[in-house]
C-alpha atoms as one frame of an Amber mdcrd trajectory, in Angstrom:
protein
 -95.143-125.750 -23.283 -96.246-122.997 -20.921 -93.564-120.294 -20.742 -95.652
-117.716 -18.886 -93.499-117.901 -15.750 -90.311-116.847 -17.542 -89.642-113.093
 -17.164 -88.614-111.562 -20.474 -85.607-109.568 -21.573 -86.799-107.486 -24.519
 -83.505-106.828 -26.268 -84.871-104.342 -28.812 -87.829-101.977 -28.530 -88.694
 -98.283 -28.788 -90.213 -95.606 -26.572 -93.938 -94.977 -26.290 -95.559 -91.940
 -27.843 -96.306 -88.997 -25.588-100.080 -88.690 -24.987-100.187 -85.333 -26.797
 -98.439 -86.866 -29.829-100.749 -89.879 -29.774-103.762 -87.636 -30.402-102.550
 -87.071 -33.976-101.511 -90.714 -34.442-103.636 -93.082 -36.522-103.924 -96.163
 -34.302-103.967 -98.714 -37.174-100.602 -97.419 -38.391 -98.965 -99.186 -35.432
 -99.910-102.489 -37.053 -98.215-101.988 -40.405 -94.809-101.047 -41.762 -96.570
 -99.117 -44.523 -97.480 -95.468 -44.174 -99.475 -94.667 -47.317-102.906 -93.352
 -46.347-104.768 -96.156 -48.120-102.701 -98.794 -46.334-103.296 -97.257 -42.912
-106.983 -96.491 -43.343-108.001 -99.600 -45.247-105.628-102.420 -46.074-103.940
-102.924 -42.709-107.329-103.796 -41.241-107.473-106.743 -43.641-104.265-108.301
 -42.287-104.233-111.354 -40.036-102.041-109.499 -37.549-104.526-106.658 -37.170
-107.601-108.866 -36.849-105.962-111.204 -34.353-104.630-108.258 -32.365-108.012
-106.537 -32.103-109.431-109.573 -30.311-106.492-109.843 -27.931-106.357-106.125
 -27.111-110.119-106.019 -26.558-109.866-108.861 -24.059-107.124-107.024 -22.161
-109.006-103.706 -22.121-112.417-105.235 -21.395-114.292-104.125 -24.507-115.706
-105.450 -27.766-113.185-106.584 -30.404-113.814-103.679 -32.745-111.457-100.837
 -33.583-113.974 -98.201 -32.487-114.631 -99.930 -29.177-110.895-100.281 -28.510
-110.313 -96.588 -29.203-113.151 -95.697 -26.832-111.733 -97.989 -24.127-108.269
 -96.474 -24.498-109.733 -92.996 -24.100-111.768 -94.047 -21.066-108.907 -95.825
 -19.308-106.266 -93.232 -20.104-102.703 -93.538 -21.350-101.049 -94.666 -18.111
-103.657 -97.322 -17.280-103.478 -98.837 -20.775 -99.699 -98.934 -20.494 -99.881
-100.446 -16.992-102.185-103.249 -18.156-100.058-104.058 -21.187 -96.757-104.193
 -19.321 -98.228-106.066 -16.346 -99.585-108.737 -18.682 -96.319-108.899 -20.642
 -93.976-109.654 -17.748 -90.674-107.978 -18.626 -87.673-107.816 -16.323 -85.471
-105.725 -18.639 -86.199-103.697 -21.790 -83.543-102.264 -24.101 -84.856 -99.117
 -25.789 -83.652 -97.502 -29.001 -84.783 -93.969 -28.189 -83.671 -92.500 -31.523
 -86.988 -93.312 -33.251 -89.262 -90.250 -33.418 -87.285 -88.728 -30.505 -89.249
 -85.483 -30.398 -92.585 -87.306 -29.979 -91.894 -90.079 -27.450 -91.783 -90.440
 -23.690 -88.377 -90.101 -21.993 -86.481 -93.360 -21.693 -86.305 -93.170 -17.902
 -90.125 -92.898 -17.700 -90.373 -96.528 -18.841 -88.539 -97.728 -15.715 -91.874
 -97.873 -13.908 -92.668-101.024 -15.919 -89.290-102.791 -16.019 -85.594-102.101
 -15.739 -84.658-100.080 -18.841 -81.337 -99.725 -20.619 -80.486 -97.720 -23.753
 -79.429 -98.604 -27.267 -77.605 -95.719 -28.921 -78.863 -95.179 -32.488 -75.734
 -93.993 -34.263 -77.370 -92.345 -37.288 -79.445 -90.137 -34.976 -76.313 -89.196
 -33.055 -74.508 -88.297 -36.285 -77.434 -86.192 -37.537 -77.523 -84.233 -34.282
 -73.812 -83.478 -34.456 -73.871 -82.551 -38.154 -76.579 -80.024 -37.368 -74.494
 -78.493 -34.597 -70.927 -78.581 -35.946 -69.807 -76.820 -39.117 -66.376 -78.385
 -39.656 -65.511 -81.975 -40.484 -62.736 -82.019 -37.889 -65.086 -80.932 -35.107
 -67.745 -83.434 -36.161 -65.277 -86.322 -36.427 -63.863 -85.642 -32.986 -67.268
 -85.219 -31.350 -68.749 -88.338 -32.967 -65.852 -90.540 -31.941 -65.893 -89.136
 -28.408 -69.638 -89.786 -28.068 -69.190 -93.389 -29.175 -66.205 -94.093 -26.956
 -67.714 -92.483 -23.824 -71.445 -93.247 -24.049 -74.056 -92.697 -21.378 -73.607
 -95.341 -18.615 -77.119 -96.609 -19.403 -76.064 -97.545 -22.959 -75.548-101.299
 -23.333 -75.258-101.462 -27.117 -75.263 -99.565 -30.396 -77.956 -99.672 -33.086
 -77.617 -98.866 -36.781 -80.310 -98.378 -39.410 -77.827 -98.258 -42.286 -79.955
-100.927 -44.005 -82.648 -98.262 -44.390 -80.375 -95.516 -45.596 -77.766 -96.979
 -47.947 -77.884-100.740 -47.432 -75.830-103.398 -45.693 -73.104-103.618 -48.355
 -70.820-101.425 -46.248 -67.505-100.410 -47.812 -64.286 -99.301 -46.099 -64.438
 -95.504 -45.742 -62.919 -93.323 -48.454 -61.726 -90.218 -46.518 -62.244 -87.786
 -49.413 -65.718 -89.103 -50.252 -66.680 -88.979 -46.572 -65.661 -85.318 -46.274
 -67.549 -84.453 -49.447 -70.687 -86.145 -48.101 -70.339 -84.275 -44.826 -70.100
 -80.943 -46.636 -73.230 -81.773 -48.647 -75.124 -82.428 -45.421 -73.806 -79.244
 -43.836 -75.152 -77.284 -46.812 -78.540 -78.876 -46.175 -78.340 -77.802 -42.535
 -77.406 -74.240 -43.462 -80.412 -74.048 -45.791 -82.610 -75.072 -42.881 -83.446
 -78.445 -44.408 -84.045 -81.575 -42.350 -80.806 -83.470 -41.831 -81.068 -87.104
 -42.855 -77.974 -89.261 -43.034 -78.330 -90.939 -46.444 -74.974 -90.428 -48.183
 -73.310 -93.807 -48.598 -69.683 -92.788 -47.917 -70.704 -91.056 -44.695 -73.147
 -93.784 -43.657 -70.456 -96.409 -44.146 -67.991 -94.286 -42.142 -70.503 -94.015
 -39.275 -70.906 -97.803 -39.127 -67.141 -98.305 -39.338 -66.542 -95.920 -36.443
 -69.305 -97.638 -34.469 -67.681-101.039 -34.923 -64.310 -99.651 -33.849 -65.855
 -98.186 -30.700 -67.771-101.412 -30.029 -64.513-103.350 -30.296 -62.924-101.082
 -27.693 -65.928-101.129 -25.334 -66.972-104.755 -25.955 -70.534-103.656 -26.779
 -72.924-105.396 -29.195 -74.055-103.629 -32.372 -77.626-104.177 -33.533 -78.259
-104.038 -37.290 -81.690-103.562 -38.798 -82.012-106.412 -41.291 -84.878-107.682
 -43.405 -88.275-106.071 -43.747 -89.284-102.598 -42.682 -91.177 -99.596 -43.985
 -91.060 -98.505 -47.672 -88.056 -96.271 -46.982 -86.030 -99.473 -47.161 -84.819
-101.292 -50.292 -85.321-104.875 -49.167 -82.672-106.186 -51.550 -79.957-104.366
 -49.595 -81.312-105.448 -46.197 -80.158-109.048 -46.699 -77.654-109.783 -43.905
 -75.438-111.722 -46.321 -74.156-108.306 -47.442 -72.462-108.018 -44.041 -70.031
-110.855 -44.739 -66.991-108.586 -45.423 -67.509-106.924 -42.040 -67.986-110.266
 -40.313 -64.706-111.450 -41.856 -62.814-108.262 -40.987 -60.042-109.119 -38.499
 -60.610-105.924 -36.543 -64.286-106.603 -35.864 -64.248-110.248 -34.812 -64.767
-109.359 -31.141 -67.878-107.262 -31.900 -71.201-109.053 -31.379 -73.360-108.422
 -34.468 -77.076-108.689 -33.658 -79.268-109.211 -36.746 -82.688-107.789 -35.949
 -86.214-108.756 -37.027 -85.413-112.388 -37.909 -83.995-110.759 -41.079 -87.365
-111.726 -42.579 -87.657-112.918 -45.349 -83.936-113.696 -45.168 -84.397-115.701
 -41.978 -82.454-118.790 -42.974 -79.616-116.622 -44.286 -79.363-114.920 -40.879
 -79.545-118.252 -39.084 -76.685-119.555 -41.193 -74.520-116.534 -40.368 -75.161
-117.047 -36.652 -74.278-120.714 -37.028 -70.872-120.162 -38.622 -69.648-116.866
 -37.118 -69.078-116.849 -33.351 -69.912-113.143 -33.046 -73.295-113.164 -34.872
 -76.649-113.350 -33.080 -80.229-113.339 -34.390 -83.395-111.754 -33.053 -87.094
-112.623 -33.331 -88.626-109.151 -32.932 -91.067-107.682 -35.473 -91.457-111.077
 -37.155 -93.121-111.792 -33.793 -95.857-110.523 -33.549 -96.364-108.971 -37.017
 -96.611-112.224 -38.977 -99.377-114.801 -38.973 -99.025-117.720 -36.584 -97.653
-119.770 -39.470 -95.172-117.008 -40.282 -94.033-116.609 -36.677 -93.607-120.372
 -36.387 -91.562-120.347 -39.603 -89.125-117.810 -38.153 -88.563-119.832 -34.973
 -88.305-123.131 -36.854 -85.926-121.655 -39.430 -83.529-120.513 -36.726 -83.709
-123.790 -34.820 -82.899-125.713 -37.993 -79.249-124.661 -37.757 -78.656-121.762
 -35.355 -77.220-122.494 -31.897 -79.815-121.858 -29.201 -77.228-119.650 -27.486
 -77.382-117.233 -30.462 -81.176-116.615 -30.566 -82.572-113.523 -28.816 -86.104
-112.402 -28.006 -87.447-108.924 -28.611 -90.755-107.263 -29.404 -89.568-104.308
 -31.543 -92.568-102.650 -29.874 -92.932 -98.969 -30.658 -95.259 -96.039 -30.011
 -98.163 -97.919 -28.356 -98.007-100.212 -25.289-100.201-102.848 -26.921 -97.288
-103.923 -29.123 -95.225-104.765 -26.031 -98.073-106.955 -24.804 -98.626-108.656
 -28.155 -94.916-109.284 -28.695 -94.548-110.852 -25.257 -97.711-112.935 -25.609
 -96.790-114.376 -28.980 -93.090-114.705 -28.261 -93.821-117.067 -25.391 -96.636
-118.893 -27.163 -94.929-119.555 -30.495 -91.616-120.476 -28.897 -93.423-122.875
 -26.564 -95.254-124.527 -29.451 -92.119-124.984 -31.558 -90.075-126.311 -28.651
 -92.828-128.854 -28.010 -92.414-129.932 -31.636 -88.689-130.448 -31.102 -89.435
-132.693 -28.122 -91.973-134.762 -30.064 -89.486-135.082 -32.927 -86.765-136.243
 -30.572 -84.497-133.289 -31.291 -84.571-132.094 -27.672 -85.497-133.635 -24.353
 -88.093-131.895 -22.190 -85.338-130.582 -19.932 -83.334-129.300 -22.904 -86.412
-127.581 -24.375 -87.155-125.867 -21.063 -83.573-124.686 -20.865 -83.758-123.436
 -24.478 -86.830-121.348 -23.648 -85.068-119.752 -20.682 -82.026-119.024 -22.851
 -83.933-117.451 -25.740 -86.360-115.416 -23.649 -83.874-113.955 -21.191 -80.524
-115.649 -20.478 -78.808-115.059 -23.816 -79.553-111.343 -23.755 -78.532-110.967
 -20.107 -75.148-112.478 -20.942 -74.644-110.610 -24.234 -75.403-107.162 -22.786
 -73.896-107.892 -19.333 -77.205-107.018 -17.676
């Protein structure tokens, strides 16, 4: 099934690196969640994703499918031309950007509007870290954080949390005394000139709780990192099943929970949650395009086993380099088309239903969820 004519809504991605920051960036590191030197310089180049991607990027840039040749072509073409080619080939109509990832090294969010309509996802841990660094009292921080959530930038269409990375998805109701103690510990770090990193469970849980309360008031979706990521994450606590108490909480039943990255390897668990809770949605980004073709097909098949088509969202989770936007778009359309063809052959869907499913997953569901 050829889905190339469907314009994409990328419901979760990140800003591109500034050209001056890219000079110190090891290109292969964009193709792995690992960051150890041996992984970046050696092992990532032995992955299926890397080898497949080198051929596809080389074809787009008009060079030989070797890392050295690709780096030379990128230098010759220049940053803006490489980005133009990647986005033109990808075919996005809207991109939702989490601009809290490496914020001091990436291009401004509005710069990306030259390639597609861009909207923001507010990363709440980054917001909290900024305010903790600036405000010395708990009362001032609490007031400022709540105000920022309840009156976000008009370009914000959803919230994003990386609590899975920091303290896990088993989020407890906030204990006021423990939260204040955690805040004071972080303020002491700030006063010593140390980097502020929100990784104190009582405070992390409080941040998520406040985010869900604001999302309830504003009717905004909340994206949760789930499943695999870099080694900073304990994969055991990134299983979306840990979110069940929040999903059952009476106060949060109007908040759309978006489970990112196919929750891989907990893909079927995420699909089940989306099937039984009306306010849970699942996302294909990172699993597509980082996995092998078999792995990407598994993620799509696993969701379609049980998950309503109306709950499945497309994204690239592209970050830092424009090639990841291109690869995510290319493989999102291709794998989804192949699996929908399978459903037609199996008699699960008619051709018309499969075509409608593709339109829903690639753009319509996200447009409705984020009121785009």
